N, C-alpha and C positions, 0 to 999 in steps of 0.2 A: 644382644642387649640393645633396646631402643635408645636412640640418641636423646639426650636431655636438651629440650628446647631452650631452658634458661642458659645452659652452657653455650649453645649455639648462638643465641642472641648476644650474649656477652662477648663472644669472639667477634661477631660481626661489628659490635660497637667499638671494640678495640682496633679492629682494622680501619674503621672510619677515623676514629679519634687519634690513634697513635701512629699508624703507618701513613695515613693521609693527612696528618696534621698541617694546617695552613696551606693545603693544596701544593705541597712540596714533595719532590721526588728525593728521597734519602737513599743511603746505601742499603737499607732494609727493604726498600720498595721492591726491587727486582726479585729477591728470593721470595718475598711474600706473594707477589703476583704469580710467580711460577708455581708456588704451592696451591694457591686458590685455583689456578688453571688445571692443576693436576687432580683436584678432588671434585671437579664439576660432574664427573660421571659417577661418583660414589653414591650408593643408595641413600645415604643419610642427607644428600642434597635435595631429596624429594620431600623431606620433612616440611610440614606447613609452618610458615613463620607466624608467631603470635601477633595478634592485633591486625594484621593485614591479610592473613590467610592466603599467602602465596608461597610457592616452594622456596626454600632456602637457596636453591640454585638461581632463582631470579635475582636475589639480593646479591649473591656472589658475582654474578655476571654484571649487575649494575655497579657494583663496587669497582670491578675491572674497567668498566666504561669510564667511570668518574676518574679513576687513576690514570687511565690512558689520556683522558682529556687534559690532565695536568702536564702531559709531555707531548701534546698534539702540536701540529704545525702552527696553528693559530697562537697558542700560548707561547711556544718557543720563539716565534717571530716578535711577539709583544716583549718578551724578556730580553731578546737580543737588542732591542732598541735602547734599553736602559742598562744592559750589562753585556757589552760586546764580548764575544768569546764564550757565551753562555753554553753553546752547543759544540765547542771544540772537542776533537777526539779525546777519548779516555776520561771524559767527565761522566759523572753519575747519570745524568740525563741522557747523554749520547749512548751509553752502555744499555740503558733501559729501552731506549727506542730501537736499538739493534735486535731486541727480543721479539719484535712484532710478528715476523713470519712464523716463529714457533707458537706464539700465543694464538695466532689466527687458526692454527690447526686444532686447538683446543676449543675454540669458540664456535667455529663453522658448524659443527654437527647440531647446534641448537637453533640455527637459523629457521628451521621448519618445525621447531617444537610445538606440541599440541597445546601448550599453555601460553596464552597471550603475553603474559608478563615476562616469561622466560624468553620468548621469541623476540620481543621488542628489545630487551636488554642485550640479547645476543646480537641483534642487528646493529644497535648503536655502537657496541664494542668493536664489531667487525668493520663498520664504517671508519672508525678512528684508526684501526689497525692497518686498513687498506691505504692509508696515507704513505705507507712504506713503498718505495719503488718496486720492490720485489713481488708486491701483491697487486700490481696494477692490473694484471690479467683478470682479477676478480671483480673489478669495479663495475662492469657492465651488468653483471649478475646482482651485485649489491645494490645498483641504482634502483632495480625493481623493488627491493626490500625498503629502501629509503623513501620512495614514493608511498609505500604502504603506511609507514610511520607518519608521513605528513598527512595522508588521507584519514587515518584512524587514530594516531597517537594523541594522547591528552596531555602528555608531559612536555611543556614548552622547551626545556633544555634539550630533550630527546629530539624534538622536531627541529630545533636549530641546527643540531649536528647533522641531521638528515638533509636539511635544505643546503647547508654550506658544502656538504659532500657532493651533492648534485651540481652546485655551481662550480665547484673546483674542478670536477671532472668533465665539464663542458656540456652538461645537460642544461635543460631549462626548468628550473624548479618552479612549481605553481605558487603564485601569489607572492607577497613580500616576504622578506626574511623574518622568521618568528623572533621577536625581540622582547625581552622583559628584563627587569632589574634582577629577577631571580636566575634568569638564564646566565647572566653575567657573573653573578656571586657564587653560584654553585654549579658543580659539574653535571653531566647528563645523568638521567636515571637516578636522581637523588630526591628522596621525599622531604628533605629539609627537616627531619625529625629524628630524635634519637630512637634507636631501635628497642631500647628497654622500657619505653613509655608507651602507654596506650594512646590511640589517636584522638585524645580529648583533653 
C-alpha cells in the first residue's frame, strides 16, 4: 500500500507542533526522536513531501536537527545562566543528550545522500550530535561537510550551525558568523512554515 501523503504531512506537523512545542525537550522527546531515527531508512521516507517536492526523509532529518538544537551546547549554556542545574544528571535534557552517539549512527549514512536536501539536513544533525565527547573522532570528517554547507547552503540557521561547529572545533570558519533574527528564533533546517499549507 502506498503511503498517504496527507497522513505523513499531518504526522510531520504534529512532530513540530506537539513534540517540539516552544523548543522544549519533554519526556516524550527522546522516544519520538528514537522512533524518527529508526524510520529514516523506511521506503516510505522517500515519498515526496507536498508543496516542497523533497523526500519526507529530508523533513524528518530536519526535524531531528531542530530538536537537537534545542538541547545543543549553545542552548543548554544559555539556559544554565538563568536556571542553574538545568543539565544536572537524571534530568530530561541530560537523558536526551546521552542518546547522541546512538542517534549519530542513524544519521551518518545520509551524509553522502544523492539528494541535496537530505544531505544538508543530515549534516546539520550530525554537527549537533558531534558535540558529544564520544563523537569527537568524527569532527574532522564533519568539518568538510560543514564547509560545504557554508559554501552552498541557503538556509541561514543551517549555515550558522556549520559556522559555530567549525569555530568550536578549532577550525577557521570563512567569513563572519551567519546571524539573523530567524536564526535565533527557529532551529536549523526549519522553513518556518506549517507543513500542511502550500507555500503561498
